[in-house]
C-alpha positions in Angstrom: -42.1 -92.7 144.2 -41.4 -90.3 147.2 -44.1 -88.3 146.2 -42.2 -85.0 145.3 -43.8 -81.9 144.2 -40.8 -80.3 143.0 -38.1 -82.0 140.9 -34.7 -80.3 140.0 -33.0 -82.0 137.2 -29.1 -80.8 136.2 -27.9 -81.8 133.0 -30.2 -84.7 133.1 -29.6 -85.9 129.3 -25.5 -85.9 129.5 -25.6 -89.7 128.6 -28.8 -90.3 126.8 -29.0 -91.1 122.8 -31.3 -88.3 121.1 -34.3 -91.2 121.3 -33.7 -91.3 124.8 -34.2 -87.5 125.7 -37.7 -87.7 123.7 -38.5 -90.7 125.8 -37.7 -88.7 129.1 -39.3 -85.3 128.2 -42.8 -87.5 127.5 -42.2 -88.4 131.1 -41.5 -85.2 132.1 -44.7 -84.0 130.9 -46.3 -86.1 132.3 -45.0 -85.2 135.5 -45.9 -81.5 134.9 -49.4 -82.7 133.7 -50.3 -84.1 137.4 -49.7 -80.8 138.8 -45.9 -80.7 140.0 -42.9 -78.6 139.4 -39.7 -79.1 137.1 -36.2 -76.8 137.5 -34.6 -78.0 134.2 -30.9 -76.7 133.8 -29.0 -77.5 130.7 -26.8 -75.8 128.2 -28.4 -77.2 125.4 -30.6 -74.6 123.9 -32.9 -76.9 122.0 -33.9 -78.9 125.2 -35.0 -75.7 127.5 -36.9 -74.4 124.3 -38.7 -77.7 123.6 -39.5 -79.1 127.3 -40.0 -75.8 129.5 -42.6 -73.2 129.7 -40.6 -70.4 131.1 -36.9 -69.7 130.9 -34.8 -68.1 133.4 -31.3 -67.1 132.4 -28.2 -66.3 134.6 -24.9 -64.8 133.6 -22.2 -64.0 136.0 -24.1 -65.7 138.9 -27.3 -63.1 138.4 -30.8 -63.3 136.8 -30.7 -61.7 133.7 -34.5 -62.3 132.7 -37.1 -64.7 132.8 -39.1 -65.2 129.4 -42.1 -67.4 128.1 -39.9 -70.0 126.4 -42.8 -69.7 123.1 -41.3 -66.2 122.7 -37.7 -67.2 122.4 -35.4 -68.6 119.5 -32.3 -70.3 120.3 -30.8 -67.5 118.8 -32.6 -64.7 121.0 -31.6 -67.0 123.9 -27.9 -67.2 123.7 -27.9 -63.5 123.1 -29.5 -62.9 126.8 -27.1 -65.4 128.1 -23.9 -64.0 126.7 -24.8 -60.3 126.2 -24.0 -60.3 122.6 -25.1 -61.8 119.1 -24.0 -65.3 119.0 -23.4 -67.5 115.9 -24.3 -71.1 116.2 -23.9 -72.3 112.8 -20.3 -72.0 110.9 -19.3 -71.7 107.9 -16.6 -74.7 106.1 -14.5 -72.7 103.6 -13.5 -75.5 101.3 -10.1 -77.3 101.6 -8.3 -79.4 99.7 -7.7 -82.3 101.2 -3.9 -83.9 101.0 -3.2 -87.6 102.4 -4.5 -88.9 105.6 -2.5 -87.6 108.7 -3.6 -90.5 110.9 -4.6 -94.0 109.9 -5.8 -96.5 112.3 -6.0 -100.0 111.7 -7.9 -102.6 113.6 -6.9 -100.7 117.1 -8.0 -101.9 120.1 -7.4 -101.3 123.8 -8.3 -103.4 127.1 -8.4 -101.7 130.5 -7.4 -103.1 133.8 -10.2 -105.3 134.2 -9.5 -107.3 130.5 -12.8 -105.2 128.8 -12.3 -104.3 125.3 -12.6 -100.7 125.1 -12.1 -100.2 121.6 -12.7 -103.1 119.5 -11.1 -103.2 115.8 -11.2 -99.4 114.8 -10.4 -98.2 111.3 -10.6 -94.7 110.5 -8.4 -92.0 108.7 -8.3 -88.0 109.2 -7.1 -86.0 106.4 -5.7 -82.2 106.8 -8.1 -79.4 106.4 -11.1 -81.5 108.0 -13.1 -81.9 111.3 -13.8 -85.7 111.9 -16.7 -85.8 114.7 -16.6 -88.4 117.2 -20.3 -88.7 118.4 -21.7 -91.0 121.2 -23.2 -91.4 124.5 -20.5 -90.7 126.9 -18.5 -93.8 127.9 -18.4 -95.5 124.9 -14.6 -95.3 124.0 -14.6 -91.9 123.3 -11.9 -91.2 126.2 -9.9 -94.4 125.0 -9.9 -93.1 121.4 -8.2 -90.2 122.7 -6.0 -91.9 124.7 -4.7 -94.5 122.3 -4.1 -91.7 119.7 -2.2 -89.3 121.9 -0.3 -92.4 123.7 -2.0 -92.6 126.9 -3.6 -95.9 126.4 -1.7 -98.8 124.7 -2.8 -100.3 122.1 -3.2 -104.4 122.1 -3.8 -104.7 118.8 -3.8 -103.0 115.5 -1.3 -100.3 114.0 -1.6 -96.7 114.3 0.0 -94.6 111.5 0.5 -90.8 112.0 2.5 -88.5 109.6 3.8 -91.2 107.4 5.1 -93.6 110.5 3.8 -96.2 112.7 3.7 -95.0 115.9 1.9 -97.6 117.7 4.7 -98.2 120.2 6.1 -94.6 120.5 5.7 -92.8 123.8 4.0 -89.5 124.4 6.8 -87.1 123.7 7.4 -88.7 120.2 4.2 -88.6 119.2 4.1 -84.6 120.6 7.5 -83.9 118.7 5.7 -85.4 115.3 3.2 -82.8 115.8 0.4 -84.1 117.6 -1.9 -81.5 119.8 -4.1 -82.8 122.4 -6.7 -80.7 124.2 -8.0 -83.4 127.2 -11.6 -83.6 128.2 -10.4 -83.2 131.6 -8.5 -80.2 132.0 -7.8 -79.4 135.5 -6.2 -83.4 135.8 -4.8 -83.8 132.2 -4.5 -80.5 130.7 -3.0 -78.3 133.0 -0.8 -78.1 136.5 -3.2 -76.2 138.8 -0.5 -74.6 141.2 1.4 -73.7 138.1 1.5 -70.1 136.7 -0.7 -69.5 133.6 2.8 -68.4 132.0 4.6 -72.1 133.0 1.3 -73.9 131.9 1.4 -71.9 128.6 5.0 -73.6 127.9 4.3 -77.0 129.8 5.3 -78.7 126.4 8.1 -76.3 125.1 9.5 -75.0 127.9 13.0 -76.7 127.3 13.2 -75.7 123.5 13.9 -72.4 121.9 13.2 -69.4 122.3 11.9 -70.5 125.9 15.4 -72.3 126.8 18.7 -71.1 125.3 22.2 -73.3 125.7 20.2 -74.5 128.8 19.4 -71.7 130.7 15.4 -70.8 131.0 14.3 -67.4 129.5 11.5 -66.5 131.6 11.1 -63.0 129.5 10.4 -65.1 126.6 7.8 -67.0 128.0 5.9 -64.0 129.4 5.8 -62.5 126.3 4.3 -65.6 124.3 2.1 -65.5 127.4 0.9 -62.0 126.9 0.6 -62.4 123.0 -1.9 -65.5 123.7 -3.8 -63.8 126.3 -4.8 -60.7 124.3 -5.2 -63.1 120.8 -7.9 -65.9 123.1 -8.9 -63.2 125.3 -7.8 -64.9 128.8 -9.6 -63.1 131.6 -6.9 -63.3 134.6 -5.4 -60.9 137.0 -1.7 -61.5 135.9 0.2 -64.1 134.0 2.0 -65.0 137.2 -1.2 -66.5 139.0 -1.9 -69.9 139.2 -3.6 -71.0 136.3 -6.2 -73.1 139.4 -7.7 -69.7 140.0 -9.0 -69.0 136.7 -12.4 -69.8 135.6 -13.0 -72.9 133.8 -13.6 -71.4 130.5 -10.3 -69.1 130.7 -8.6 -72.4 132.0 -9.7 -73.9 128.9 -8.6 -70.9 126.3 -4.8 -71.4 128.1 -5.2 -75.1 127.0 -6.2 -74.3 123.4 -3.9 -71.6 123.1 -0.8 -73.4 124.0 -1.8 -76.6 122.0 -3.0 -74.4 118.9 0.3 -72.2 119.2 2.7 -75.3 118.6 0.8 -75.7 115.2 0.2 -79.6 115.4 -0.2 -81.5 112.2 -3.3 -83.2 113.9 -5.2 -81.9 116.9 -7.5 -83.9 119.3 -10.3 -82.0 120.7 -11.8 -84.0 123.5 -15.0 -82.4 124.9 -13.7 -78.8 124.3 -16.7 -77.1 125.2 -17.8 -79.1 128.4 -18.7 -76.9 131.5 -18.5 -73.6 129.4 -20.7 -71.2 129.0 -22.1 -70.6 125.1 -19.8 -67.5 124.4 -16.5 -69.6 125.5 -18.2 -72.2 123.3 -18.6 -70.5 120.2 -15.1 -69.4 120.8 -13.5 -72.7 120.5 -15.6 -74.3 117.9 -14.4 -71.4 115.8 -10.6 -71.8 116.5 -11.2 -75.5 115.8 -12.9 -74.7 112.4 -10.3 -72.0 111.6 -7.7 -74.8 112.2 -9.4 -77.0 109.8 -9.2 -74.2 107.6 -5.3 -73.6 107.9 -4.8 -77.4 106.7 -4.8 -79.0 110.0 -6.3 -82.5 110.9 -8.8 -81.9 114.0 -10.3 -84.8 115.4 -13.6 -83.3 117.5 -14.9 -85.6 120.2 -18.0 -84.7 121.7 -21.1 -85.9 123.7 -22.8 -82.9 122.7 -24.5 -83.7 119.6 -25.2 -80.4 118.2 -21.8 -79.3 118.8 -20.2 -82.3 116.5 -23.0 -81.7 113.7 -22.2 -78.1 113.6 -18.5 -77.8 113.4 -17.6 -81.5 111.6 -17.3 -82.2 108.2 -17.5 -86.2 108.8 -18.9 -87.9 111.6 -18.3 -91.7 112.9 -20.6 -92.9 116.1 -19.2 -94.9 118.6 -21.1 -97.5 120.5 -19.1 -100.1 123.1 -15.7 -99.2 121.6 -16.8 -99.8 117.7 -17.7 -97.3 115.0 -21.2 -97.7 114.2 -21.3 -95.8 111.5 -20.2 -92.8 109.5 -21.8 -89.8 107.9 -21.4 -86.1 106.5 -23.8 -83.6 108.7 -26.9 -83.3 107.1 -27.0 -86.3 105.3 -28.5 -88.5 108.6 -31.7 -88.0 110.0 -31.4 -87.4 114.4 -33.3 -90.7 114.3 -30.9 -92.3 112.5 -27.8 -91.0 114.4 -29.8 -92.3 117.6 -30.3 -95.9 116.4 -26.1 -95.9 116.1 -25.5 -94.1 119.4 -27.8 -96.9 120.5 -26.1 -99.8 119.1 -27.4 -100.4 115.7 -24.9 -100.3 112.5 -25.7 -98.2 109.7 -25.7 -100.9 107.2 -28.0 -103.2 109.1 -31.3 -103.9 107.3 -33.6 -102.3 109.8 -31.8 -98.9 109.6 -33.2 -98.8 105.6 -36.0 -96.4 104.8 -35.7 -94.4 108.4 -36.5 -90.8 107.4 
């Protein structure tokens, strides 16, 4: 309406369902058909492949190349972005699942305004599986992670973790029971920015053996642990004593990932684990989650990136306004059906049947 001739769009689909994305793309094509130009910025490869005419790839702030979209595949585009071959599909080796590590029975949460953010959520997670949580951002994903971790109180229902009713337990006791958490906002709730990388690596275990012995903190053991994790997780930094806030977002995420996985939790919550990461760091993070699942851990992956959820998960639930709209196995549900659930249609409703 401002009669702009150039429109810059930065991650415009982050809060849209798949159906809404296609509607947006139709609008954008109408805009360009009228002679206008659009610069479309996105980390989702299929989006730029579908909507653009030309693609410019940036790496480390420098232009790698500009190519015609029709000449590219997702794999070749990812390789340009990272500088090496990237695998976008993952194997899920069969794992024998045991009894559920986590059971939620009719769990509800309420915010400070008295609005229900989770409504009678029922779910189970078993060892050896990744449970994906899909949905448009702001539909209860943050509260789901928070109520399991203990950051959010449950106003109703019961949470059973490793055979114990932890509904009223505090965060520390849940952690000691075997809970790991990669929070969606790593800088504000995942790390202490002014602390060193080494201090952040043992942020949860600093008072335990071998990092503290008979009440005395042992920095040599902390440094040794940090150097081991730096090598295993390829954390890029000038030294382990630099403030973690000086690291790139991807390397901060690797520190959090190393810390939480290194504790060998029985249940790992990974909330938006690849948000803000380049595709190389995203691939690394997703592979680590699948490795943990294959080692017999239970993993909850909460992500607004539907591609990520479908690639990593063994089973998926869809949240809408704090309620579970349905559950499915990746590959056994169409994108259109998933979009309906993300928009508030329950999987078992009559209008859902017959969708191809």
